[in-house]
C-alpha positions in Angstrom: 57.5 -63.1 -35.4 55.5 -60.0 -34.1 55.3 -56.9 -36.0 55.0 -54.0 -33.5 55.0 -51.5 -36.2 54.6 -50.8 -39.8 54.5 -48.1 -42.1 55.6 -44.6 -42.6 55.3 -43.4 -39.4 58.2 -46.4 -38.1 58.6 -50.3 -38.5 59.9 -52.9 -35.8 59.6 -56.9 -36.3 60.2 -58.5 -33.3 61.7 -62.1 -33.5 60.9 -64.8 -30.3 63.9 -67.2 -30.4 65.3 -70.2 -28.3 64.0 -72.3 -25.8 61.1 -71.0 -23.1 63.8 -70.6 -20.2 66.3 -69.2 -22.6 64.3 -67.0 -25.2 65.9 -64.0 -26.5 65.0 -61.5 -29.1 66.0 -60.2 -32.7 65.0 -56.9 -34.3 64.5 -56.4 -37.6 64.1 -52.6 -38.7 64.2 -49.9 -35.7 62.1 -47.4 -36.7 60.1 -46.8 -33.6 60.8 -44.3 -30.5 63.3 -46.8 -28.1 61.4 -45.8 -25.2 58.2 -47.4 -27.3 60.1 -50.4 -28.2 61.2 -51.2 -24.8 57.8 -51.3 -23.2 56.7 -53.6 -26.2 59.5 -55.9 -25.7 59.1 -55.6 -21.6 54.9 -56.5 -22.2 56.0 -59.7 -23.7 59.2 -60.9 -21.4 61.8 -59.4 -23.4 64.0 -57.0 -22.0 67.1 -55.4 -22.8 69.3 -58.1 -21.8 67.6 -60.5 -24.2 68.1 -58.4 -27.0 70.6 -60.3 -29.3 71.0 -58.4 -32.4 69.0 -55.6 -34.5 68.9 -56.4 -38.1 68.5 -53.2 -40.7 66.9 -53.1 -44.1 68.0 -49.8 -44.8 68.5 -46.4 -42.8 65.5 -44.5 -43.8 64.1 -42.4 -40.7 61.3 -45.0 -40.9 63.1 -47.8 -40.5 66.0 -46.9 -38.1 65.6 -44.4 -35.5 68.5 -42.1 -34.7 67.7 -42.6 -31.5 68.9 -46.1 -30.9 72.9 -45.4 -32.1 72.6 -43.6 -28.6 70.1 -46.1 -26.9 70.9 -49.8 -27.5 73.2 -52.0 -24.8 76.6 -52.1 -25.8 76.4 -55.9 -26.8 73.9 -55.6 -28.9 75.4 -55.5 -32.5 73.5 -53.8 -35.3 74.1 -55.4 -38.6 73.9 -53.0 -41.3 75.0 -53.5 -45.1 78.8 -52.2 -46.3 76.7 -49.9 -48.7 75.3 -48.1 -45.7 77.7 -47.4 -43.4 78.9 -44.5 -44.9 75.1 -42.4 -44.7 75.2 -44.0 -41.3 78.3 -42.0 -40.3 77.3 -39.1 -41.4 73.7 -39.1 -40.3 75.2 -39.9 -36.5 73.1 -43.6 -36.6 76.6 -45.8 -35.9 75.8 -47.6 -33.2 78.5 -48.6 -30.2 78.5 -52.1 -32.2 78.2 -52.0 -35.5 78.7 -54.7 -38.1 78.9 -54.3 -41.6 77.5 -57.3 -43.9 77.9 -57.8 -48.2 77.5 -61.5 -47.6 75.2 -63.9 -45.6 76.6 -64.2 -41.8 75.4 -65.6 -38.8 74.2 -63.7 -35.7 75.6 -65.1 -32.2 72.6 -67.3 -31.2 73.0 -69.3 -34.8 70.5 -67.1 -36.8 71.4 -67.4 -40.6 71.0 -64.5 -42.4 71.3 -63.8 -46.3 70.6 -60.8 -47.7 70.2 -59.9 -51.1 70.3 -56.2 -52.4 67.5 -54.5 -54.0 66.6 -51.1 -55.7 65.6 -48.5 -53.0 66.0 -44.7 -53.7 70.0 -44.2 -53.4 71.2 -47.0 -51.8 69.6 -50.0 -51.9 67.9 -52.1 -49.4 68.4 -55.5 -48.2 66.0 -58.2 -48.4 66.4 -61.3 -46.0 66.3 -64.6 -46.5 66.9 -66.4 -43.0 67.3 -69.6 -41.1 66.5 -70.5 -37.7 68.0 -72.5 -35.4 64.9 -74.8 -35.5 65.3 -75.2 -39.4 62.0 -72.5 -40.1 62.9 -70.4 -43.3 61.5 -66.8 -42.9 61.9 -64.1 -46.2 61.7 -60.4 -44.9 61.5 -58.2 -47.9 60.2 -54.5 -47.9 60.7 -50.8 -49.8 61.8 -52.7 -52.8 60.8 -50.8 -55.6 60.7 -53.7 -58.3 60.4 -57.7 -58.2 62.9 -59.0 -59.9 63.6 -62.9 -60.8 66.6 -62.9 -58.0 64.3 -61.6 -55.4 62.2 -64.9 -56.3 64.7 -67.0 -56.3 66.4 -65.8 -53.2 62.8 -66.3 -51.4 61.5 -69.1 -52.9 59.8 -71.5 -50.4 60.5 -69.9 -47.3 58.0 -71.4 -44.6 56.6 -67.5 -43.9 57.2 -64.7 -45.7 56.9 -61.2 -44.8 56.7 -58.3 -47.9 55.7 -55.2 -48.7 52.0 -54.3 -50.1 52.5 -50.7 -49.7 50.1 -48.9 -52.2 46.6 -48.9 -54.5 47.7 -47.7 -58.1 44.7 -45.9 -58.4 44.3 -44.9 -54.7 48.2 -43.3 -55.3 47.2 -41.6 -59.0 44.0 -40.2 -57.7 45.9 -38.7 -54.2 46.6 -35.0 -53.6 50.8 -36.1 -53.0 53.3 -34.0 -55.7 53.7 -35.5 -59.3 57.7 -36.4 -57.8 56.5 -38.4 -54.8 54.1 -40.3 -56.6 56.9 -41.1 -59.1 59.7 -42.0 -56.5 57.1 -44.4 -55.1 55.9 -45.4 -58.6 58.7 -45.8 -60.7 60.8 -49.0 -59.9 63.0 -47.7 -56.9 60.4 -46.8 -54.1 57.7 -49.1 -53.2 55.4 -52.5 -54.3 51.7 -51.9 -55.5 49.0 -54.4 -54.3 49.6 -56.4 -57.5 53.0 -56.3 -57.6 53.4 -57.8 -53.9 50.5 -60.4 -54.6 52.5 -61.6 -58.2 56.1 -62.0 -55.9 53.9 -64.1 -53.5 52.7 -66.1 -55.9 55.9 -66.6 -57.7 58.1 -67.1 -54.2 55.4 -69.7 -52.7 55.5 -69.2 -49.2 54.7 -72.6 -47.4 53.0 -71.5 -44.4 52.1 -67.9 -44.0 52.3 -64.5 -45.6 52.8 -61.2 -43.6 52.1 -58.0 -45.6 53.8 -54.9 -44.4 54.2 -51.1 -44.9 50.6 -50.1 -46.0 50.2 -46.5 -47.0 47.8 -44.9 -44.9 47.0 -42.3 -47.4 46.7 -44.6 -50.6 46.1 -48.4 -49.6 43.1 -50.3 -47.5 44.0 -53.6 -45.2 40.9 -54.9 -47.3 42.3 -54.4 -50.7 45.5 -56.4 -49.8 43.5 -58.7 -48.3 41.1 -59.4 -51.5 44.1 -60.3 -53.1 45.1 -63.0 -51.0 41.5 -64.8 -50.5 41.5 -68.3 -50.5 45.5 -69.0 -50.8 47.0 -72.3 -49.0 48.9 -70.1 -47.0 48.1 -67.8 -43.9 47.4 -64.5 -44.1 48.4 -61.2 -42.1 48.4 -57.5 -42.3 50.5 -55.2 -40.3 49.3 -52.0 -39.0 51.2 -48.4 -38.2 49.8 -48.5 -35.0 48.8 -52.0 -33.5 50.9 -55.1 -33.2 50.1 -58.1 -35.0 49.7 -61.6 -32.7 52.6 -63.7 -32.9 53.4 -65.7 -35.9 54.7 -69.1 -35.2 58.1 -69.7 -36.5 58.2 -73.6 -37.4 59.3 -75.6 -40.5 56.6 -76.5 -42.8 55.9 -80.1 -43.0 55.2 -79.8 -46.4 58.4 -80.1 -48.9 58.7 -76.9 -50.7 58.1 -76.6 -54.4 61.6 -77.2 -57.0 61.8 -73.6 -58.6 63.6 -73.7 -62.0 65.9 -70.7 -62.2 65.5 -68.7 -65.3 68.5 -67.0 -67.2 67.7 -63.6 -66.3 68.0 -64.7 -62.6 71.8 -65.1 -62.8 72.4 -61.7 -63.6 73.3 -58.9 -60.8 70.9 -56.9 -59.4 71.0 -53.2 -59.7 73.0 -53.1 -55.9 75.2 -56.7 -56.4 78.4 -55.6 -57.2 80.6 -54.6 -54.0 81.5 -51.3 -53.2 86.0 -51.0 -53.7 85.8 -48.5 -51.3 86.8 -49.3 -48.0 84.8 -48.8 -44.6 86.3 -46.6 -42.3 83.6 -46.4 -39.1 86.0 -46.6 -36.4 86.6 -49.5 -33.7 83.0 -49.8 -33.3 82.2 -50.9 -37.0 83.6 -54.5 -37.7 83.1 -56.6 -40.8 80.7 -59.5 -40.7 83.2 -62.7 -41.2 81.1 -65.1 -43.3 80.3 -68.5 -42.1 79.2 -71.9 -43.3 76.3 -72.7 -42.2 
């Protein structure tokens, strides 16, 4: 895994999967321009023909650059939650090949994806638990707003966890940002603070690596995030807006996961778990993801 960019200026994470002689790529979010992204993929030996799928957490501009709707090869499916289809239609963000999901699905090359919808602004955000063909588990959660028991249970014990650590509360309160923006970010449906993120990581217990995403350039510092995880048993990587991370190995841990006992609250439906009865009308290029058994 390589985080190409992470922050309000654009988010894109690259997974390079498969054997060396037949590598393929999966992108999680596509919030930087197609030109820059193709250049980054080419530099890593992964051209357009090697791109197998794009997974979208949500449709904010910094996670889904609308230029991709016209720039993706026709063979590349874009997976987005069914709740986001209407917004994509209205904003011109539907790609040539869009697949709507509202439960677990498998990509064509065998990547198992289990989504959980969490609160973020009006339409919510998908957090993913992914199982790679080699058995490695990857958790990916950004723009969360708040942590709940359902998320902890969903991601518990993954080998690698990528999660947002957006802001320092003190820096946020002291900033010159308008009051409404501070409330949006800190009000439970915007972003996670460093401390909220650290608490989540402690409870999720990643077995090998934790990658910290979406740091605010105005209201956070990498060293503040690093200090909260000093001495942790997992390796730490802090993503940046302007510099890609090194490659992070995605391999199953040799140590067993710590069993987790679910609390009573974890079985309650989260804010965005209730499926909409409204049908999806996106034309012939929008398809439902049929659930498949692993």
